[in-house]
GULOGU-846003 format. One line per field, with one value per residue (C-alpha): x, y, z; residue in one letter. Coordinates in steps of 0.001 Angstrom, whole numbers, plus 500000, padded with zeros to 6 digits. Example, Ala and Ser with C-alpha at 12.3 -4.5 7.8 and 13.67 -1.06 7.14 Angstrom:
east	512300 / 513670
north	495500 / 498940
up	507800 / 507140
residu	A / S
REM end
This chain:
east	500005 / 501008 / 498971 / 498905 / 496557 / 493380 / 490376 / 487901 / 484949 / 486993 / 487890 / 484306 / 483326 / 485683 / 484410 / 480993 / 481718 / 483236 / 480492 / 477553 / 479283 / 480033 / 476402 / 474724 / 476230 / 473561 / 470755 / 471553 / 471179 / 473963 / 473318 / 475815 / 475063 / 477375 / 475940 / 477678 / 480447 / 482946 / 486301 / 487896 / 491006 / 491929 / 495151 / 494843 / 496182 / 493779 / 495002 / 494371 / 490868 / 490080 / 491180 / 488645 / 485764 / 486280 / 486338 / 483035 / 481344 / 482479 / 481170 / 477976 / 477371 / 478315 / 475743 / 473032 / 470579 / 468003 / 468670 / 470261 / 473862 / 474441 / 477614 / 476965 / 479310 / 478642 / 481209 / 481284 / 484194 / 485635 / 488456 / 491146 / 489762 / 487003 / 485030 / 483825 / 481335 / 481210 / 478639 / 478327 / 474787 / 472974 / 469697 / 471368 / 471307 / 472486 / 473343 / 471884 / 474509 / 472988 / 474105 / 477559 / 479615 / 482593 / 481153 / 484320 / 484690 / 481045 / 481419 / 484572 / 482777 / 480159 / 482815 / 484663 / 481676 / 481501 / 484949 / 486671 / 489527 / 487454 / 490448 / 489186 / 487264 / 490233 / 492678 / 490165 / 489749 / 493608 / 493778 / 491078 / 492823 / 496158 / 494004 / 492637 / 489111 / 487262 / 485012 / 481448 / 478668 / 475021 / 473060 / 469931 / 469265 / 467397 / 467491 / 470788 / 474103 / 475639 / 479343 / 480405 / 483361 / 484418 / 487581 / 488979 / 491143 / 493168 / 491855 / 494294 / 493980 / 493798 / 495088 / 498539 / 499303 / 498184 / 500101 / 503384 / 503304 / 505028 / 503155 / 503069 / 504348 / 502551 / 501904 / 503583 / 500740 / 498418 / 500585 / 501197 / 498264 / 498967 / 502605 / 501550 / 500321 / 502217 / 501776 / 499696 / 501004 / 503852 / 502008 / 500159 / 503522 / 504815 / 502019 / 502532 / 506180 / 505456 / 502917 / 505328 / 507996 / 505971 / 504536 / 501021 / 499526 / 495733 / 496303 / 498329 / 495669 / 493196 / 495654 / 495668 / 491775 / 491878 / 494774 / 495115 / 491624 / 492897 / 493945 / 497106 / 498203 / 497795 / 501657 / 502442 / 499617 / 500937 / 504417 / 502935 / 500693 / 503518 / 505502 / 502614 / 501912 / 505441 / 505001 / 508029 / 507653 / 511113 / 510362 / 507168 / 508937 / 511690 / 508983 / 507130 / 510003 / 511408 / 508188 / 507928 / 508147 / 511432 / 513030 / 515476 / 516550 / 516800 / 516966 / 516161
north	500073 / 503456 / 505961 / 509396 / 512523 / 511534 / 513606 / 510742 / 512600 / 513075 / 509339 / 508611 / 510978 / 509226 / 505635 / 506989 / 508305 / 504762 / 502991 / 504857 / 503772 / 500147 / 499671 / 500926 / 498196 / 495773 / 498434 / 498968 / 502183 / 503321 / 505191 / 506724 / 507885 / 509617 / 510313 / 511610 / 513974 / 513044 / 514752 / 516905 / 514817 / 511462 / 509381 / 506080 / 504334 / 505818 / 503438 / 500292 / 501586 / 502359 / 498721 / 497440 / 499568 / 499063 / 495289 / 495404 / 497687 / 495660 / 492339 / 494045 / 495296 / 491967 / 489822 / 492554 / 493029 / 495685 / 496458 / 498874 / 499030 / 501083 / 502640 / 503860 / 505448 / 506432 / 508474 / 509252 / 510903 / 508839 / 511360 / 511766 / 509070 / 508632 / 505315 / 504679 / 502063 / 501220 / 498965 / 498062 / 496593 / 495195 / 493750 / 490855 / 487070 / 486681 / 483140 / 481133 / 481464 / 478811 / 476286 / 477794 / 477601 / 479185 / 482319 / 483677 / 480298 / 480359 / 483766 / 482862 / 479695 / 482043 / 484424 / 481632 / 480321 / 483822 / 483597 / 485329 / 484122 / 484872 / 486239 / 489781 / 489201 / 487395 / 490118 / 492803 / 490901 / 490741 / 494620 / 495330 / 493089 / 495016 / 498279 / 496844 / 495787 / 492836 / 492133 / 491166 / 489728 / 489288 / 487659 / 485790 / 483908 / 486214 / 489189 / 490688 / 490850 / 493300 / 493525 / 495903 / 496730 / 499241 / 501135 / 503439 / 505948 / 508877 / 512437 / 515050 / 517743 / 521039 / 521792 / 522413 / 518728 / 517993 / 521012 / 519972 / 516461 / 515367 / 513676 / 509970 / 510467 / 510085 / 513265 / 513053 / 514347 / 511923 / 508993 / 509977 / 508337 / 505044 / 504960 / 504821 / 501407 / 499671 / 495888 / 493604 / 492680 / 490751 / 487776 / 487729 / 488027 / 485168 / 483095 / 484065 / 483179 / 479803 / 479079 / 480119 / 478016 / 475013 / 476045 / 476521 / 478254 / 478131 / 478974 / 481893 / 483095 / 482817 / 484688 / 487520 / 487565 / 487872 / 490179 / 492554 / 494322 / 497776 / 500178 / 501021 / 497427 / 498001 / 498331 / 495324 / 493288 / 494094 / 492828 / 489723 / 489099 / 489528 / 486815 / 484576 / 484629 / 483409 / 480690 / 482549 / 481086 / 481903 / 485702 / 485645 / 484012 / 486827 / 489500 / 488629 / 488441 / 491722 / 493504 / 492859 / 495964 / 494829 / 493616 / 496552 / 495936 / 492220 / 491082 / 487581
up	500061 / 499093 / 501056 / 499759 / 499895 / 498091 / 497024 / 497302 / 495631 / 492662 / 492628 / 492812 / 490138 / 487803 / 488827 / 488030 / 484542 / 483657 / 485198 / 483134 / 480071 / 481092 / 482431 / 479313 / 477300 / 478748 / 479281 / 482925 / 484897 / 487246 / 490294 / 492842 / 496328 / 498937 / 502393 / 505547 / 505949 / 503389 / 504046 / 501267 / 501514 / 503118 / 503162 / 501370 / 498241 / 495620 / 492909 / 494931 / 495893 / 492270 / 491233 / 493930 / 493023 / 489230 / 489643 / 491583 / 489181 / 486209 / 487853 / 488647 / 485226 / 483611 / 485505 / 485297 / 482273 / 482105 / 485732 / 488123 / 489545 / 492483 / 494242 / 497731 / 500040 / 503737 / 505667 / 509244 / 511257 / 514073 / 515642 / 513442 / 511113 / 508598 / 508501 / 504860 / 504216 / 500592 / 498661 / 495113 / 494571 / 491626 / 490533 / 488410 / 488553 / 492116 / 493696 / 496407 / 499049 / 501167 / 498443 / 498456 / 501575 / 499784 / 498602 / 496480 / 494871 / 493908 / 492190 / 490624 / 489076 / 487623 / 486181 / 484677 / 482961 / 481433 / 480122 / 483059 / 485251 / 488186 / 490084 / 490395 / 493656 / 495085 / 494349 / 495622 / 498850 / 499271 / 498588 / 501220 / 503768 / 503249 / 503841 / 507144 / 505707 / 504346 / 501441 / 502360 / 500127 / 500252 / 497414 / 496442 / 493179 / 490840 / 493161 / 492787 / 494759 / 497106 / 497753 / 500629 / 502693 / 505473 / 505958 / 508540 / 506851 / 508243 / 507682 / 506444 / 508954 / 506774 / 503346 / 504205 / 504643 / 501211 / 499592 / 500844 / 499798 / 496464 / 493956 / 494681 / 498251 / 501395 / 503424 / 506832 / 508667 / 507027 / 508049 / 511584 / 513040 / 511203 / 512335 / 516056 / 516033 / 513279 / 514278 / 516410 / 519806 / 520736 / 521741 / 518354 / 516451 / 518530 / 517372 / 513670 / 514038 / 515332 / 512554 / 509972 / 511470 / 510771 / 507313 / 508397 / 505377 / 506365 / 509954 / 509012 / 506722 / 509888 / 511910 / 509316 / 509613 / 513454 / 513984 / 511200 / 510975 / 512067 / 509448 / 511333 / 510476 / 506694 / 505921 / 508032 / 506420 / 502937 / 503663 / 505321 / 502321 / 499875 / 501630 / 501972 / 498333 / 497518 / 500193 / 501967 / 505558 / 506488 / 505594 / 507463 / 510522 / 510402 / 509801 / 512692 / 515171 / 513685 / 514192 / 517813 / 520014 / 521741 / 518632 / 518372 / 521830 / 521980 / 518124 / 517298
residu	X / X / X / X / X / X / X / X / X / X / X / X / X / X / X / X / X / X / X / X / X / X / X / X / X / X / X / X / X / X / X / X / X / X / X / X / X / X / X / X / X / X / X / X / X / X / X / X / X / X / X / X / X / X / X / X / X / X / X / X / X / X / X / X / X / X / X / X / X / X / X / X / X / X / X / X / X / X / X / X / X / X / X / X / X / X / X / X / X / X / X / X / X / X / X / X / X / X / X / X / X / X / X / X / X / X / X / X / X / X / X / X / X / X / X / X / X / X / X / X / X / X / X / X / X / X / X / X / X / X / X / X / X / X / X / X / X / X / X / X / X / X / X / X / X / X / X / X / X / X / X / X / X / X / X / X / X / X / X / X / X / X / X / X / X / X / X / X / X / X / X / X / X / X / X / X / X / X / X / X / X / X / X / X / X / X / X / X / X / X / X / X / X / X / X / X / X / X / X / X / X / X / X / X / X / X / X / X / X / X / X / X / X / X / X / X / X / X / X / X / X / X / X / X / X / X / X / X / X / X / X / X / X / X / X / X / X / X / X / X / X / X / X / X / X / X / X / X / X / X / X / X
REM end
C-alpha cells in the first residue's frame, strides 16, 4: 500500500463516469450515492481503491441486464479518522449463498463460465485486507448481489498537509496516526512466527483475519501478504520477530 493525499469525491466521480458507460452496454442504469460528512482529502492508496471499485462495478454490470447498479458510500468521522462504508449493489442474477459455502469460489465459478478468470474478487479481497478491511457479500438467486466493505482511513488535517506532499508521496501528517500502531501485539506476533516455522498456510491466513483488522496494520499486512503469496515462510517468521516491540533491543 502507498497511502497518499486523496480527493475521494474526485475518484468517485471518475468511477461513475466509467460505470455509466459500462452499464449502458447491457441496458443497465447506474446510480451513485454519497452520504455523511465526506472529507475533502483523506490518506489512502487511491490506485488500489480504484482497482477494487472498478472490479466490483464491472462484475455487477456484467451479470446484470435491464437492471440497476448502485455505488453507495457512507462516511462518518471518528476522531482523526473517517470510517467509509462502501457498497456496490446490482439487480442481476445473484446466487443462492445457502448452497455455496465458499462464497468467493462460487462467484469465481460464475465468472469463469462467462469467460473470466474469476480472480478479480480474490485480488480485491487481498487489497482490502491490506487496507485493514474485508469484502462482504449478500446475494439471492434472481434478486441481485451486494458487495460491501468498510475502511477506517486518516483524515488529512487542513489543506497544508496535502499541499506540501510531493506527487506520489504520502503526506507525513496523514501517516502519523497510522505509524503510531504499526503491528499487532507481541503475543500475536509470537504466534505468527510459530505458525510460519511449521509452514501452516491456512492457519496463517486465519491469523491475518483475526489480527490485522485495524487500518494501522495496513503496511504490516501488505508485507505479510507479499511473503505469503510466495510461500516464503522463513520470511514471515523473520518479519514477525523483527516487528515485535522489543526487537530493536533484543533482536532474534
